[in-house]
C-alpha positions in Angstrom: 101.5 328.6 -5.8 102.7 327.7 -9.4 101.8 326.7 -12.3 101.5 322.8 -13.6 101.1 321.3 -17.1 99.3 318.2 -17.1 99.8 316.2 -20.3 97.6 313.0 -20.4 95.3 311.8 -23.1 93.2 309.5 -20.4 90.9 311.2 -19.2 90.1 310.4 -15.8 93.6 310.6 -15.0 94.4 314.0 -16.3 91.2 315.0 -14.3 92.9 313.3 -11.5 95.9 314.9 -11.4 94.2 318.0 -11.9 92.3 317.7 -8.7 95.0 316.5 -6.8 97.5 319.4 -7.9 94.6 321.7 -7.2 94.5 320.2 -3.7 98.7 320.8 -2.7 97.7 324.6 -3.6 98.9 324.7 -7.2 97.2 326.0 -10.2 96.7 323.1 -12.7 96.8 323.3 -16.5 95.4 320.6 -18.1 95.8 319.3 -22.1 95.2 315.9 -23.8 98.2 316.0 -26.2 101.1 317.1 -26.6 100.0 319.2 -29.5 97.8 321.0 -26.8 100.3 320.7 -24.4 103.3 323.1 -26.5 100.4 325.4 -27.2 99.9 325.6 -23.8 103.5 326.7 -23.0 103.4 329.8 -25.6 100.5 330.4 -24.2 101.1 330.4 -20.3 103.9 330.5 -18.5 104.4 327.4 -16.3 106.4 326.5 -13.6 106.6 322.5 -14.0 105.4 319.9 -16.4 104.0 316.4 -15.5 103.4 314.6 -19.4 102.4 311.1 -19.9 104.3 308.9 -22.2 102.3 306.6 -24.2 99.6 309.2 -25.5 98.6 308.8 -29.6 98.9 311.0 -32.4 102.3 312.3 -34.0 103.4 313.4 -31.0 103.8 311.0 -28.4 105.4 311.7 -24.6 108.6 311.5 -26.0 108.2 313.5 -29.1 106.6 316.2 -26.8 109.4 316.0 -24.3 111.6 316.6 -26.6 110.4 319.5 -28.1 109.6 321.0 -24.6 113.6 320.5 -23.6 114.5 322.2 -26.5 112.6 325.4 -25.6 114.8 328.5 -24.0 113.1 328.4 -20.8 112.0 325.2 -21.0 109.8 324.4 -17.3 111.3 320.9 -15.5 109.4 318.0 -17.0 108.0 314.5 -15.0 107.4 312.0 -17.1 104.7 309.5 -15.8 104.3 306.1 -17.4 102.7 302.3 -16.5 105.1 301.0 -18.1 108.5 301.7 -17.3 111.3 300.3 -19.1 115.0 300.3 -18.8 114.9 302.2 -22.6 112.4 304.9 -21.8 113.3 305.4 -18.4 117.2 306.0 -20.3 115.5 307.9 -23.0 113.4 310.1 -21.3 116.6 311.4 -18.5 118.8 311.4 -21.7 116.0 313.8 -23.7 115.9 315.9 -20.8 113.6 314.8 -18.1 114.0 315.9 -14.6 112.1 312.7 -13.3 110.9 309.4 -15.0 107.9 307.9 -12.3 105.4 304.9 -12.6 102.1 305.1 -12.4 99.7 305.2 -10.5 101.3 307.7 -8.3 100.2 308.8 -4.9 99.4 312.1 -3.1 102.4 312.3 -1.4 104.7 310.9 -4.0 103.2 313.7 -6.6 103.5 316.2 -4.2 107.2 315.4 -3.6 107.8 315.2 -7.2 106.1 318.8 -7.6 108.3 320.2 -4.1 111.4 318.5 -6.2 110.8 320.1 -9.9 109.8 323.6 -7.9 112.6 323.8 -5.6 115.2 322.6 -8.7 113.8 325.4 -10.9 116.7 326.9 -13.7 118.3 329.8 -12.2 117.5 332.7 -13.9 119.3 333.8 -17.6 120.5 337.2 -16.1 122.3 334.9 -13.4 123.5 332.7 -16.3 125.0 335.6 -18.7 126.9 337.1 -15.1 128.3 333.4 -15.2 128.9 333.5 -18.7 131.4 336.2 -19.0 133.6 334.9 -15.8 137.3 334.5 -16.8 139.4 331.1 -17.1 141.9 332.1 -14.4 140.0 332.4 -11.6 141.2 333.1 -7.9 140.3 335.8 -4.8 142.6 333.8 -2.3 145.7 336.1 -1.3 148.1 333.0 -2.9 146.6 333.0 -6.1 145.9 337.3 -5.6 149.8 337.4 -5.8 150.0 334.6 -8.9 147.5 337.6 -10.9 149.8 340.6 -9.3 152.7 338.8 -10.5 151.6 338.4 -14.3 150.1 341.5 -14.4 154.1 342.9 -13.9 155.8 340.4 -16.4 153.4 340.0 -19.1 154.7 342.7 -21.3 158.6 341.9 -20.5 160.2 339.2 -22.4 162.0 337.5 -19.5 161.3 333.6 -18.8 158.4 332.3 -16.5 158.8 329.1 -14.9 155.1 328.1 -13.3 155.4 325.5 -10.9 152.5 323.3 -8.8 151.5 320.1 -8.4 149.7 318.7 -11.4 145.8 320.1 -11.5 146.4 323.3 -9.8 146.1 324.9 -13.2 149.5 326.0 -14.7 148.4 326.2 -18.1 145.6 328.8 -17.3 148.3 331.1 -15.2 150.5 330.5 -19.3 147.3 331.7 -21.4 146.6 334.4 -19.0 150.4 335.8 -19.6 150.0 335.6 -23.4 146.5 337.0 -22.6 147.8 339.9 -20.8 150.6 340.8 -23.3 151.6 342.3 -26.4 151.7 339.0 -27.9 148.2 338.5 -27.5 147.4 338.7 -31.1 150.1 335.8 -32.6 149.7 332.2 -31.2 149.7 330.6 -28.0 151.4 327.2 -28.9 151.2 324.3 -25.7 153.6 321.7 -25.8 153.3 318.8 -23.2 157.3 317.3 -23.0 155.9 314.5 -21.4 153.4 313.0 -23.7 155.6 313.2 -26.3 157.9 310.5 -27.3 161.7 311.6 -26.7 162.6 310.7 -29.9 159.8 313.0 -31.8 160.5 315.9 -29.2 163.0 317.3 -31.3 160.9 317.2 -34.5 157.9 318.5 -32.1 159.5 322.0 -30.8 162.0 322.5 -33.7 160.2 321.0 -36.7 162.1 319.0 -39.6 162.5 319.2 -43.3 161.1 316.5 -46.5 164.0 313.3 -45.8 164.8 314.7 -42.7 164.1 310.7 -41.4 162.3 308.1 -42.8 158.1 308.7 -43.1 159.2 312.7 -43.4 157.6 313.1 -46.3 157.0 316.6 -46.3 158.3 320.0 -44.4 156.8 320.4 -41.4 157.2 323.6 -38.9 158.2 323.2 -35.0 156.4 325.1 -32.4 158.9 327.2 -32.2 158.1 328.6 -35.5 154.7 327.6 -34.9 154.5 330.2 -32.0 156.3 332.8 -34.0 155.5 336.6 -32.4 153.7 334.7 -29.6 154.3 332.2 -26.8 155.6 328.6 -26.5 154.3 327.3 -23.1 156.2 323.8 -22.3 154.7 322.1 -19.8 156.2 319.7 -17.6 159.5 320.6 -18.7 160.7 318.4 -15.9 160.5 315.4 -17.6 162.5 316.5 -20.6 164.9 313.8 -21.9 168.6 315.2 -21.3 169.2 315.5 -24.4 166.9 317.7 -25.3 167.7 319.9 -22.5 170.9 321.0 -24.2 169.0 321.9 -27.3 166.5 324.0 -25.2 169.0 325.9 -23.6 171.2 326.6 -27.0 167.7 328.0 -28.5 166.7 330.3 -25.3 170.5 331.4 -25.2 170.1 331.9 -29.2 167.0 332.4 -30.3 168.1 330.0 -32.9 166.1 327.4 -34.2 167.0 324.5 -36.3 165.1 322.1 -37.7 165.9 318.4 -38.3 167.8 318.2 -41.6 167.1 322.1 -42.3 168.7 325.3 -41.8 168.8 327.7 -38.4 166.4 330.7 -38.3 165.7 333.1 -35.4 162.7 333.0 -33.8 161.1 335.7 -31.6 159.2 333.5 -29.2 158.0 334.0 -25.4 158.9 331.3 -23.5 156.9 330.2 -20.5 157.6 326.6 -18.6 155.6 324.4 -16.1 156.5 321.2 -13.9 155.4 319.6 -11.1 158.7 318.3 -10.3 161.2 319.7 -7.3 163.5 321.0 -10.3 166.4 322.1 -7.8 166.6 318.4 -6.4 166.6 317.1 -9.6 169.4 319.6 -10.8 171.2 318.0 -7.0 170.4 314.2 -8.4 172.2 315.3 -12.0 168.2 314.6 -13.2 167.7 318.1 -14.6 170.7 321.0 -16.1 171.4 323.2 -13.7 172.1 326.2 -16.9 169.0 325.5 -18.0 167.2 325.7 -14.8 168.4 329.3 -14.2 167.6 330.4 -17.6 163.8 329.1 -16.9 163.6 330.6 -13.3 163.7 333.6 -14.1 160.3 334.7 -12.7 159.0 332.1 -10.9 155.2 331.5 -10.3 154.4 329.2 -7.5 150.5 327.7 -7.9 149.7 326.5 -4.5 147.5 323.0 -4.2 144.0 324.1 -3.8 143.5 322.4 0.1 145.4 325.5 0.2 143.3 327.9 -1.3 139.5 327.8 0.5 138.6 330.7 -0.9 139.0 329.7 -4.3 137.7 326.6 -4.1 133.6 327.7 -4.2 134.2 330.7 -7.1 135.9 328.0 -9.2 133.1 325.5 -9.0 130.4 328.3 -9.5 132.7 328.9 -13.1 133.1 325.3 -13.8 128.5 325.3 -13.3 128.4 328.4 -15.8 127.7 326.8 -18.8 125.2 324.6 -17.4 123.0 327.2 -15.5 123.0 325.2 -12.1 124.4 326.3 -8.8 125.5 325.0 -5.8 123.3 324.5 -2.0 125.0 325.6 0.5 125.3 322.4 2.1 126.9 321.5 -1.7 129.1 324.5 -1.0 130.5 323.1 2.4 130.9 319.9 0.9 133.7 320.9 -1.6 135.3 323.0 0.9 135.4 320.1 3.8 137.5 317.7 1.4 141.1 317.8 0.7 141.3 317.7 -3.2 144.7 315.8 -3.8 143.8 316.1 -7.7 143.6 320.3 -7.2 141.7 322.1 -9.6 141.7 319.5 -12.3 139.5 317.0 -9.7 137.5 320.1 -8.7 136.1 320.1 -12.4 135.3 316.6 -12.4 133.2 316.6 -10.0 131.4 319.9 -10.6 130.6 318.3 -14.0 130.1 315.1 -13.0 127.0 316.8 -10.7 126.1 319.2 -13.3 125.5 316.4 -16.1 123.8 313.9 -13.5 121.4 316.4 -11.6 118.6 317.0 -13.4 117.1 320.5 -11.5 119.4 323.8 -11.2 120.7 323.2 -7.9 123.0 320.7 -6.7 122.6 319.2 -3.2 125.7 318.0 -1.0 124.3 314.6 -1.7 124.7 315.2 -5.3 128.9 315.5 -4.5 130.1 312.6 -5.8 133.9 312.5 -4.0 135.9 309.6 -4.2 136.1 306.9 -1.2 138.6 306.2 1.0 139.4 309.8 1.1 139.7 311.9 4.2 137.6 315.0 4.7 138.9 318.1 6.0 138.8 317.9 9.8 136.4 320.8 11.8 139.6 322.0 13.3 141.9 322.1 9.9 141.4 325.1 8.0 137.9 325.4 7.6 134.9 324.3 9.9 132.5 321.7 8.5 129.7 323.9 9.1 130.8 327.4 7.9 128.5 327.2 5.7 125.3 326.4 7.7 122.8 329.1 8.4 121.9 331.7 6.6 124.6 334.5 4.7 124.1 337.6 7.6 125.2 334.5 10.5 128.4 332.7 7.8 129.8 336.5 7.5 129.5 337.4 11.2 131.5 334.0 12.4 134.4 335.2 9.3 134.0 338.4 11.0 134.9 338.2 14.8 136.9 335.0 13.4 139.2 337.4 12.1 138.8 340.3 14.3 140.1 338.1 17.2 143.0 336.6 15.2 143.8 340.4 14.2 143.6 341.1 18.1 145.3 338.8 19.3 148.2 339.0 16.6 149.1 342.4 17.7 148.6 341.6 21.5 145.5 343.7 21.9 146.8 346.6 20.2 143.4 347.9 18.8 145.1 350.5 16.7 147.8 347.8 14.8 144.3 345.4 14.7 142.6 347.5 12.8 145.5 348.6 10.1 146.0 344.9 9.9 142.2 344.4 8.9 142.0 347.8 7.0 139.4 349.1 8.7 139.1 352.8 10.5 140.2 352.2 14.8 136.3 353.3 15.6 134.7 350.7 13.5 136.7 348.0 15.2 135.5 349.5 18.3 132.3 349.2 17.3 132.8 345.6 16.1 134.7 344.7 19.5 131.8 345.5 21.1 129.0 343.7 18.7 131.1 340.3 19.1 131.8 340.9 22.9 135.0 340.4 22.3 136.7 343.4 25.0 135.4 341.5 27.4 137.7 340.1 30.1 138.3 336.7 29.7 137.5 336.8 25.9 138.5 333.6 23.7 140.6 334.8 21.0 142.0 331.7 19.2 140.3 332.0 16.0 136.7 331.7 16.9 136.5 332.5 20.6 142.3 332.5 23.6 142.6 335.0 26.1 141.9 338.1 27.0 142.6 341.1 24.7 143.9 343.1 27.9 143.9 346.7 29.3 141.5 348.1 27.0 143.0 351.5 27.6 146.6 349.7 26.8 145.5 348.6 23.9 144.2 352.0 22.2 147.8 353.6 22.7 149.9 353.7 19.2 153.2 351.5 18.5 156.0 352.6 20.0 158.0 354.0 17.0 
């Protein structure tokens, strides 16, 4: 089964734990002190540790725990103590303990503690390394692929880009990708949140000022346009920019000339990328945003869909946010993430996942570890994705997806298998085999997504499309 290190200075308790661990089918490795425990860890691969908190000598339980948790491939540790207190419980968990239990511990509780530690063992380092190199702009959904293609098409141009999307969808990540894949990548990327800078300070923030230009201007200061020289300036939440600044930004876009407060005009070479969660055409109609500035900004629009419309991206994003923690999602946790509607979009997902990574001691995050706000309805079973979509094993989930896609393609092609095969991007012979495997060719088969209406005449469905 597994090798379990048992650290306790009390001989009777140590022997009792050793006997119970052996009865549970594991290999016990006893140690009478912290120093001996660390020596054992250097000699023998250990799957989990049971550690007494109060031990005499230089290395008590807390000091031993701290040294174990500093090891590069540390095993999970459960601290055992007869004198539990809020202070030592918090400190043990802060240092990295998997759990903190009080003595005496019964056989069933010990078995449960061992099972929990072994089930939540950290993923291997190779898997962690693979995740560590994951790019910041994560997403394989069709909508995100469109965004990625647009980035590739316009990255090396000088065209102004307007990124539109709800708050938290990742507009700055798109702006950073535009810069990272451009010829300007070696030059600065300067972000400015127009909604976060007070209106009377925004001009100085963007254009800079010279010494004495106003009260408090004790030295020359370069503005964001000059800081981004040769690179990219990202104006976030430009829809919240005051009207007076809109006219000045328009002039800079048209002439590529910036005038610091109290200083002389100078040309700048900057790629401008803007973003907003506001409906700019509606603001233009209401007189809240200049129409001429809007058309100058909206040269290449990039629309970021909300996360609730990007189901294929939710789990990869969550895994990306978990990469540094070395933890992973269980199937139940992934299902729970997929069932939620994410009003806060990617930013909310990141907060939820990082909170789980901090509070879950082991390497696997379960469904109950996902803390979602109360009062927010989760996605209904028929709304986009069934709540049990990820239940069972991977082959079963893949088969459900495959059957659903084939049924939808046949329905959209009015039963024409040649057209359905082209929609799916597979050969017609392979489609025939899958239709037979999933029973989709039988009269009366339901093709409404999971299982609606007959496919039609099998012979007729094989005919090529007219024209």
